[in-house]
N, C-alpha and C positions, 0 to 999 in steps of 0.2 A: 755833513758835506761830503758828497760823492766826487771823487777826483778821477779824471781820465787823463792818462798820459800818452802823448803822441810820441812813439819811439823813433829813434834814428834808424833808417833802413840799413841793414848790414849785409845783405846778400850781394854776391858778386856774379854778374855785373850788377852795378848799382841801379836801383830804382829811385826816381826823383819824384814819385807821386806822393800824395799824403791823404790821409782819410778824412781830415777836416782842414779847410782853408783858414787863413787868419780871420777873414770876415765872418766865417761860419763859427769859429770859436767866440768872436765877439758877440755874435747874435746869441749864442747859448748863454753866455755870461749875463746878457741883459734880460733874457726871458726865463732862465732857470737859475735863480740866485743860489740854489742848494747844489749846483754842479759847478765844478772848476776844471778847466782843462789847463794842463801844463804841457811844455814842449821840450823834448830833448834836443839840443842844439845839433844842427847838421849843415854842412856846406854843400850838400849835394841836392838838397830839396829844390823843387821848382819855385817854391816860396821861400825867401830869404829868412834868416832869423830876424833881421830888422823889420820885416813886414809883420811878423808875429808879435814882435815887441810893440810896434806902433799900434797894433789892434788891442793892446793891453793884456796879451797872453804872457805868462811867466815862462822864461826859458830856464830849464833846470836839468843839470847832468844826472843827478841821482833821482830816479823815479821810483824807487822801491816802495815808497809809501803810497803810491797811486792804487786805487780800487780796481782799475782796469786799464790794461795797456793796448793801445790800438797801433797796429802797423798795417802794411800792405802785403809784401811778399813774406816768404818763409823767413823766420829769425834764426840766424846761425846758432848752432848748439852752444857754442861758448858763450853766447850772449843771453841765453835764456836765464830768467831769475827764478829761483826755486819757490814754489808755493804761490806764484801770481796767477792772476786770471788774465788771459790774453785773447785778443780777437784779430785774426789776420787770415790770409789765404794760405793754408798749410800745404795744399796740393799732396795730400795723402789719401784722399777719398778713394782714388782708383788703384791704391796700393802702389804708387810710383816708386820704382826701386831707389831712386837718387834721394828720396826724403824718408826713407825707412828709419835712418839714424835720428832724424829730427823727432819722429813720433816716439821712438824708444826713450829719448832724452826727456821728452815732455812727461812721460809716464814716471820715469825714474825721478824727476824733480818734483813729482806731486803737483803739476801745474794743471789748470783748468783751461781747455782750449775751445773756444768758440769759433768755428769756422765760417767766414763770411759766405763761402760758397754754399753752405748748407742752411742758411737762413731763407726760409720758404714760407709762402702762404700755405694755407690748409690744403689747397688743391696741388701743391707741389711746385707751384711757379716761384722761381728765385726772386728774392727781394732786392738784393744788392748785386752789383757787378759793374765792370768796366766794358762790358760787351759792346755797348753802343759805339764807343770810341775805338774799340778794337775793330769793329766793322768799318767805320770811317777811314781809318788809317790803312787797314788791310786792303780794302777796295781801292783806294787811291794807289797803293803801292802795286797791286795787281795791274791796274790800268797803266801805271808808269812803266812797268816791265814789259807789258806787250807793246807799248809804244817804242821802247828801246830795241826790242827784238825785231820789229818790222820796219822801224824808221818812219811810220806813217805820222807820228805827232810826238810832242815832247812835253812831259810833265816835270815839274821840280820835285824835289824830295820834301816830305812833310816837315822834316826838321829844319828846312829853310824858312818856314813860315812861323810867325809870331804867335798866331792864334788860328783857331778853326775858321773865324770870319775872314782872315787873310787868305787861308787856303781856298775858301770858296771864291775869292776875287781872282785867283790864278786860272779859274776855269772860263773866264769871260772871253768870248770869241773863239774858243777851242773848237775845231771842227774834227770829228772822229770819222773813221772810215766805217763801212757797213759790217760791223762786227756782231757776232752772236754771243751773248754772255748768259751762262747759267748760274743762278744764285740759289744756294741750298740752305735750308734752315728757317726757323720761324720765330726765334728769340731776339734778344737785343743785337747780337752780332748781325743778323739778317737785316734788322731795322737800320743799322748803320750803314750797310752795304746799299741798301735801297735808297738811302739819303743820297749817296754819291751817284747812284744810277741816275737819279732824277736831277741832281744838279748838273750832270753832264749832258743832260738832254737825251738819254738812252731810253727808248720807248718800251714799255712793258707789253709783251704779247702772250697770248694763252699757249699752253703747252702743245696742243695740237697744231696750231700754227708754226711754232718754232720748229717742229719736227718735219712739217710738210713743205715749207718754202723758204726762199732766200728773200731778203729784204734790200731796198735801195736806201735804207738808213740803219744806224745801229739800234739793236734791240736786246732785251734781256727776258728770261723767263724766271719766275720765282717758283722753285720747287720745294713743297713741304713734305711731311711724312708720307701722305698717301700717294704723292707722286714719285716717292723714291723707294718705297717698300711694298712688298705684298707677301701674304702668307703662302707658304710652299704648298699647302694643300687647297685652301679655299680660294686663293688668289685675290683676297679682300685685305683691307688695312684697318685695324682698330688701334687707336692710339694707346689706350691703357694696356691692351693685351701686348702690343709691340714692346713696351717698356718693361713688361714682366717676362715676356718670352721672346726677345728679339732673335734668338738663334733659330727660331721657327720660321723666320722670314728671309726672303731674298731680295736683292737689289734690282731696281728698274733703271738705274741711271746708265748702265751701258747702252741703252737705246738712245742716249743723248750725246754720246762721244763723238758721232759722226756729224753732229750739227752744232757744235760748241766750239768757239775760238778761245774763250777764257771762262774758267770755272772759279767762282768765288764760293768757297766752302765755309759754311757757318753752322753745320749740323753738330749736335751733341753726339759723342761717340764714346762707346765702351767696348770691351773685348768681344762681347757677343753680338754686337751690331755689325751687319755686312758692310764691307768696304764699298765705296762708290763704283769702283772698277777694279780690275786686276792688271798685273803686270803683263799678262797675255793679251789683255784688251789693248794695251799700249803698243804692241808689235803689229796690230792689225792695220791694214792699209787705209781703212777708214777712221782711224783715230785722228781727229782733227784739232784737239785741244793743244794749244801752243803754250799757254800760261795758266798756272794755278796759283791762286791766292788761297792757301789753306789757313784761314784765319782761326779755325778751331785748334789747329796745331797739335795734333796727336801723332807722334812719331809712328810711322808705319801702321796708321790707324785708318781712319775713313779714306784717306788718300794714301795709298800704299807706297807711292814714290816720294813721300815726305820722310827724308832720311835723317832728320834731325833739325834742331833750331838753326836758323840763320840769325844774323844780328841786325840791330838797327843801322849799324854802319854798312853792313854788306847783307842786305835783306833777301837777295835773290841768288839762288844757284841753279845750275842746269842739271838734268839728269838724262843719262844715255839709257833708253829703254832696254837696249840689248845687253850691255853690261851690268845694268842695274847700279851704276856707280855715279857720283857727283862729278860733273864736269863744269867748265866755265859757262856762265849764262849766256844767253842770246845767240846760241849756235843754231843753225838751221836744222840739224839732226837731233837736237835735244828738246826736251820739255822743261820749261822754266817753272821753278817752284819758289813761292814766296811764303816763308813759315818762320814767324817771329813770334816768341812767346810773350813779349812785353810791348805790343804795338801801341797801347795807349801812351807810353812814355814819349812817343813822338809829338803828342799834344797834351803834356802833363798838366798844365794849369786848367785847361778846359775840362779834362777827364777827372781831375781831382774835384773841381767844383761841382761837376755832375754826381760823383760818387757821394761826396759830403751831403749834398742835398737829399740823397736817398736815406743816408744814415739819420739825418735829423727828422725826416718825415715818417719813417718806418721803424726805426730801431731805438732812437734816443730815449723815448718814454720807457721802453722795456728795460733799457740799460739802467736809467736812474731809479726805477723801481725795484731793481734787483734781478728780476727774472720774469719769464712768460712762457707760454707754450712754445712760441717761435723761438726763443732763446734756448729752451731746453731741448728742442728738436735739433738745433745746430751745435749743441755741446758734444763734441766728440769725446773729450776726456774730461773727467771731473775729479779733481783732487788726485790726479794720477792714475784714475781707473777708466777704462773704456766704458762708455755709457751702453745701455742695451742696443740702442740703434746701430751701434758701430762695433758691435762684438764681432762681426765678420773680419775686422781687421786684427784679431787676436794673433793668429799665426804670423801675420806680417809684423806685428809689433813685437813678437817674442823672437824675431830674428830669422823666421823661416821665409820661404819663398811666397810670393804673392799667389793667391789661389783664385 
């Protein structure tokens, strides 16, 4: 019997999502008799203990005998169990300073860590993620913020909606002004953003149209890698080369800042990737962007005026481009930024169901068989030792600064 333990989320602020829903656990039990899922009780999950119990899932405080422990966000150091095999989003891949102690503790406790973020198909395409619902919620929040800033329309908070279906119903009859929206990215986040664009009746236009004319109806442009970056010498874009040598590329988005009211950012970013624009660009008289939904949410990253996470309770803050300081949102002189790290928590049941379906389709077989090339590639630490693919984290794991 292979046992999976769904751990109680311990990170603060609390996350209420879950890797497998009650009905998904029930389906696993019915279709894989050699697999057993047990759940650590929690009062914070979007699915109650009672719902798991009704689905025939055992509630168990002590899960140390489980073969694999599944979570969502980072496990607090004090809650890590020595020698166990974990699967969760560790957020150490980019050598994030705030999670350095977590990686150190995982190594010290001889833990095996399989990171959800690193589960990839052979071509590098990510297998699992909450990006679609991050895009859904982030796009809605960005549109909501622009409405509040301009007074042109009003949207409710996502947290007021019971489900994604209910959220869609709030768009009925909504008339938007003649805004221009730039959507960046080509992954799940961008897919979620485009879903909201279409539900709101915002029309897609080509990049050259977006740059050359104004419209009598709301429009958006979808900008992917080749639209956003070019090689400093050749002026061309090659996806594979860009990911290997992104520091040799420059950004093309500054050409859009004079034509964009709302920026919906869903690009993947690391320290070598050029920012979409600079602080200096924000001081120019033609900088038109009033609202930025930085769904990728890299502090001072692709969006340089992202000065840190907002919260679900207060998702938007203003930025004064002159002082480069946070100010109250919705002021005429400021640029509003929506940057929340746990956006899918606003639709946790829908997001959890979506994520669990991916786990069952693409990962469960590998999990129950013990391992696979996909699992091996996503294993950052094995029995307390960094695997070959993640040796670059060695200095970071030893307590040095990120390199």
